N, C-alpha and C positions, 0 to 999 in steps of 0.2 A: 300966846296962844301954845298949851302941853299936846302933843300927838297919844294920843289912847285909842288904845283897840279895845272896843264896845263884841262883844258878844251878843251877836242874837240869839234868843229862847226863842226854841220850835212855833212860840203862839203866837212869832213877830215874824215870824220867815215868811210866810205868803206878803208883807207886806215891801220884801227885801229881793223878792226875786227867784228867793230857796240860799238870797245869801248869808252864811253861818257867822259873817264877821265884817264889822263899819269899821274908820279911823274916822278916831272925831276926833273936835281939840270944844277943846278947856280947862281951866283952873283948880273947874271943880264937880262934882258925876251930875247934878243939874245944869252946868253950864255942857256936857257932854250929853248931855238927852237932849237937850233944846236946839244943837247941830244935826245933836237923830233924828231930831222930830223939822227940820228943818229943809232939809233931801227924802224927809219918806213923813210926810203930812200926817197921813192914813194911823199912824201911827201914836197920833198924838192922845185918844177917848183912849185907847188903849193902855197907854202909861197914866194919864193925870184929871181928874178931875175937871168939874168947873173952874174953881177954885184958884187951877194951878201946884198940890197936892200930887203926890207919885198915893195911888190907886194903894191898900192898905195891901191887899194878896199879892203885892211884888216887895218882893226883899232882890235888895243890892249890897251887892259885894265886888271887896277893888282887896285883890291880889289875892281873890278867892279866903278874901275876910268879911265879914259881917259890915256892912254901911249902918248903922242900926243905931243913933235915931238918929235924924237929921241925916238923911241920907245927901237928901242932896246942893246941903254945904258940906257935904268932904271935901276935901281936897284929894286934888290926884298929881301925880307927876309925871315924863316924860316917861313911854313906854309901860307906863299903868295897865292894866289892863280890869275895864269891870263888867262886872256875868251879871245879871240880869233871871232870876228866876221869879212862875207861874206857884204864890202856896195853891195848897185843895185844904180846903177844910169843909167840914162833914161829919156827919155819927149819925 
C-alpha cells in the first residue's frame, strides 16, 4: 500500500475535527477514499451514492491534475496528494 496525503475540503472538515490533511493508504483513489471512510464513516454519504459511485458534484485531483474520468480507478503512488473539490452549479 502507498501512503497518500488527502486534503480535506471545507465540506468535510466538520467530520475530521477541523483537520485539513489526512494520511491514507491505497493504490487507487478509490482505495484511499475507502480508507478515509473507514476512519470517518459519516463521510461516506457525502462522497458516494447508494451504489458506491462518487457523487457527480465532487471533482478529484491527484497532484493538482484532474482524475476525471474514472476517478476512483486512478492509480496513485507514494507521496501523491489527493484533493477534492465540491462543484457548485446553477444559474
